[in-house]
C-alpha positions as CSV (number, residue, x, y, z in Angstrom):
1,M,-46.9,66.3,49.4
2,I,-45.8,69.5,48.1
3,L,-42.4,69.4,49.8
4,E,-41.3,66.0,49.1
5,P,-40.0,66.7,45.6
6,S,-38.0,69.7,46.9
7,L,-36.6,67.9,49.9
8,A,-35.4,65.2,47.3
9,K,-33.6,68.0,45.3
10,V,-32.0,69.3,48.6
11,D,-30.8,65.8,49.4
12,E,-29.4,65.1,46.0
13,L,-27.5,68.4,46.2
14,M,-26.0,67.6,49.6
15,H,-24.8,64.1,48.0
16,I,-23.3,66.1,45.1
17,G,-21.6,68.5,47.3
18,R,-20.1,65.7,49.4
19,R,-18.9,63.9,46.4
20,L,-17.4,67.0,44.9
21,R,-15.4,67.8,48.2
22,R,-14.3,64.3,48.4
23,I,-12.9,64.2,45.0
24,A,-11.3,67.7,45.4
25,L,-9.6,66.5,48.5
26,Q,-8.3,63.3,46.8
27,S,-7.0,65.3,43.8
28,A,-5.4,68.1,46.1
29,G,-4.0,65.7,48.6
30,G,-2.8,63.0,46.6
31,G,-1.0,65.3,44.2
32,M,0.8,66.8,47.1
33,V,1.6,63.7,48.7
34,L,3.1,62.3,45.3
35,S,4.8,65.4,44.6
36,A,6.7,65.4,47.9
37,A,7.7,61.8,47.5
38,G,8.9,62.7,44.1
39,M,11.0,65.5,45.3
40,M,12.5,63.6,48.2
41,V,13.6,60.9,45.7
42,A,14.8,63.5,43.4
43,A,16.8,65.4,46.4
44,A,18.3,61.9,47.3
45,G,19.8,61.8,44.0
46,F,18.0,58.9,42.7
47,L,16.1,60.8,39.8
48,P,17.9,63.0,37.1
49,P,16.0,66.4,36.7
50,L,14.6,65.6,33.3
51,T,12.9,62.4,34.8
52,G,11.8,64.3,37.8
53,A,10.2,67.0,35.6
54,I,8.4,64.3,33.5
55,L,7.3,62.5,36.6
56,Q,5.7,65.8,38.1
57,E,3.8,66.4,34.9
58,A,2.5,62.8,35.0
59,I,1.5,63.5,38.7
60,D,-0.1,66.6,37.8
61,L,-2.1,64.9,35.0
62,A,-3.2,62.2,37.2
63,A,-4.8,64.9,39.5
64,V,-6.5,66.7,37.0
65,L,-8.0,63.4,35.5
66,N,-9.1,62.3,39.0
67,A,-10.6,65.8,39.4
68,L,-12.6,65.5,36.1
69,R,-14.5,62.6,37.7
70,A,-16.5,65.2,39.2
71,A,-18.1,66.2,35.9
72,F,-19.8,62.8,35.6
73,P,-22.7,61.8,37.7
74,P,-22.3,58.9,40.4
75,R,-24.3,55.8,39.5
76,V,-25.9,55.7,42.9
77,L,-26.2,58.4,45.6
78,S,-25.3,57.1,49.0
79,D,-24.7,58.5,52.6
80,Y,-21.1,56.9,53.0
Protein backbone atom coordinates (compact mmCIF):
# COMPACT_ATOMS: atom_id res chain seq x y z
CA MET A 1 0.00 0.00 0.00
CA ILE A 2 1.47 3.31 -1.07
CA LEU A 3 -0.84 5.51 1.01
CA GLU A 4 -0.65 3.64 4.30
CA PRO A 5 2.51 5.35 5.66
CA SER A 6 1.16 8.74 4.55
CA LEU A 7 -2.13 8.18 6.35
CA ALA A 8 -0.30 7.08 9.48
CA LYS A 9 1.62 10.37 9.48
CA VAL A 10 -1.60 12.36 9.01
CA ASP A 11 -3.17 10.50 11.94
CA GLU A 12 -0.08 11.18 14.06
CA LEU A 13 -0.19 14.89 13.20
CA MET A 14 -3.87 15.03 14.13
CA HIS A 15 -3.12 13.44 17.52
CA ILE A 16 -0.26 15.86 18.11
CA GLY A 17 -2.46 18.82 17.16
CA ARG A 18 -5.20 17.74 19.58
CA ARG A 19 -2.67 17.24 22.35
CA LEU A 20 -1.10 20.66 21.77
CA ARG A 21 -4.52 22.32 21.79
CA ARG A 22 -5.48 20.56 25.03
CA ILE A 23 -2.25 21.60 26.74
CA ALA A 24 -2.59 25.20 25.54
CA LEU A 25 -6.17 25.40 26.80
CA GLN A 26 -5.15 23.91 30.16
CA SER A 27 -2.31 26.41 30.53
CA ALA A 28 -4.32 29.46 29.52
CA GLY A 29 -7.54 28.50 31.27
CA GLY A 30 -5.89 27.23 34.42
CA GLY A 31 -3.69 30.32 34.66
CA MET A 32 -6.65 32.65 34.27
CA VAL A 33 -8.75 30.80 36.86
CA LEU A 34 -5.93 30.74 39.40
CA SER A 35 -5.13 34.41 38.74
CA ALA A 36 -8.79 35.41 39.19
CA ALA A 37 -8.98 33.44 42.43
CA GLY A 38 -5.81 35.10 43.69
CA MET A 39 -7.14 38.55 42.80
CA MET A 40 -10.40 37.86 44.66
CA VAL A 41 -8.51 36.73 47.75
CA ALA A 42 -6.29 39.82 47.54
CA ALA A 43 -9.28 42.13 46.98
CA ALA A 44 -10.93 40.65 50.09
CA GLY A 45 -7.84 41.71 52.04
CA PHE A 46 -6.50 38.26 52.83
CA LEU A 47 -3.25 38.71 50.90
CA PRO A 48 -0.73 41.51 51.30
CA PRO A 49 0.43 43.04 47.98
CA LEU A 50 3.89 41.44 48.03
CA THR A 51 2.48 37.98 48.72
CA GLY A 52 -0.10 38.48 45.95
CA ALA A 53 2.63 39.46 43.49
CA ILE A 54 4.73 36.42 44.39
CA LEU A 55 1.68 34.18 44.12
CA GLN A 56 0.94 35.59 40.66
CA GLU A 57 4.50 34.86 39.55
CA ALA A 58 4.14 31.28 40.81
CA ILE A 59 0.87 30.91 38.88
CA ASP A 60 2.52 32.23 35.71
CA LEU A 61 5.46 29.86 36.17
CA ALA A 62 3.11 26.90 36.63
CA ALA A 63 1.25 27.82 33.42
CA VAL A 64 4.51 28.06 31.46
CA LEU A 65 5.81 24.77 32.85
CA ASN A 66 2.54 23.09 31.93
CA ALA A 67 2.80 24.49 28.40
CA LEU A 68 6.35 23.09 28.10
CA ARG A 69 4.86 19.59 28.27
CA ALA A 70 4.01 20.07 24.61
CA ALA A 71 7.73 19.87 23.80
CA PHE A 72 7.88 16.25 24.91
CA PRO A 73 6.26 13.53 22.81
CA PRO A 74 3.50 11.50 24.43
CA ARG A 75 4.21 7.89 25.35
CA VAL A 76 1.14 6.63 23.54
CA LEU A 77 -1.06 8.24 20.92
CA SER A 78 -4.71 7.73 21.73
CA ASP A 79 -8.03 8.96 20.40
CA TYR A 80 -9.31 10.19 23.77
